[in-house]
PLY file of the C-alpha trace (Angstrom):
ply
format ascii 1.0
element vertex 92
property float x
property float y
property float z
element edge 91
property int vertex1
property int vertex2
end_header
133.61 134.43 114.74
133.54 138.21 114.93
134.36 138.78 111.28
131.40 141.15 110.81
133.09 143.79 112.97
136.29 143.85 110.92
137.04 146.68 108.53
137.95 144.30 105.69
134.50 142.70 105.91
132.79 146.09 105.73
134.91 147.14 102.73
134.38 143.90 100.80
130.65 143.93 101.48
130.51 147.60 100.52
132.10 146.78 97.16
129.72 143.83 96.73
126.76 146.10 97.46
128.06 148.74 95.03
128.31 146.23 92.18
124.96 144.66 93.13
123.35 148.10 93.25
124.78 149.06 89.87
123.70 145.91 88.08
120.49 144.90 89.85
119.00 148.16 91.06
120.06 150.64 88.36
120.35 148.55 85.19
117.69 145.88 85.87
114.67 148.26 85.86
115.82 149.64 82.51
116.07 146.07 81.22
112.63 145.25 82.65
111.09 148.30 80.98
112.65 147.54 77.61
111.70 143.86 77.86
108.08 144.63 78.65
107.84 147.23 75.86
109.32 144.82 73.31
107.25 141.88 74.55
103.99 143.81 74.36
104.73 144.96 70.80
101.57 144.69 68.68
103.51 143.18 65.75
104.68 140.26 67.89
102.72 137.07 67.20
103.39 135.40 70.56
100.30 134.34 72.52
99.12 136.88 75.09
99.21 134.37 77.97
102.90 133.71 77.26
103.61 137.45 77.29
101.83 137.88 80.61
103.70 134.98 82.23
107.03 136.26 80.90
106.47 139.84 82.06
105.25 138.59 85.45
108.41 136.57 85.91
110.59 139.54 84.98
108.80 141.73 87.52
109.03 139.07 90.26
112.78 138.71 89.67
113.20 142.50 89.84
111.36 142.57 93.18
113.59 139.78 94.49
116.63 141.85 93.56
115.28 144.77 95.60
114.65 142.48 98.58
118.12 140.91 98.52
119.80 144.31 98.19
117.93 145.53 101.26
118.78 142.36 103.17
122.50 142.52 102.28
122.85 146.19 103.13
120.85 145.91 106.35
122.80 142.91 107.64
126.13 144.47 106.71
125.79 147.99 108.05
122.89 148.07 110.54
122.51 144.86 112.53
125.09 143.94 115.13
125.47 140.24 115.81
123.64 139.20 118.96
126.08 138.37 121.76
124.06 135.36 122.91
124.24 133.81 119.44
128.01 134.29 119.42
128.40 132.58 122.78
126.18 129.66 121.73
128.18 129.09 118.56
131.48 129.12 120.48
130.30 126.52 122.96
128.84 124.19 120.34
0 1
1 2
2 3
3 4
4 5
5 6
6 7
7 8
8 9
9 10
10 11
11 12
12 13
13 14
14 15
15 16
16 17
17 18
18 19
19 20
20 21
21 22
22 23
23 24
24 25
25 26
26 27
27 28
28 29
29 30
30 31
31 32
32 33
33 34
34 35
35 36
36 37
37 38
38 39
39 40
40 41
41 42
42 43
43 44
44 45
45 46
46 47
47 48
48 49
49 50
50 51
51 52
52 53
53 54
54 55
55 56
56 57
57 58
58 59
59 60
60 61
61 62
62 63
63 64
64 65
65 66
66 67
67 68
68 69
69 70
70 71
71 72
72 73
73 74
74 75
75 76
76 77
77 78
78 79
79 80
80 81
81 82
82 83
83 84
84 85
85 86
86 87
87 88
88 89
89 90
90 91
């Protein structure tokens, strides 16, 4: 379709990446740190296995956020669409 080469696409994806970066990359690690500190509080009476599972899930979700940010930014600003794929999609 050729929409990836348009300026409007680059601007809208840039704004998407800015908001994603702000929320997921800057704020999320602070949230993860605070969550782990509060979860591992010695006064908390929650079972240790539940704390470990919870903290593991929080860390996995934070890693997924890093991956998706990289994938969005790489596809938006680095990779050019392959010409052969464009021709195949037009003929189909």
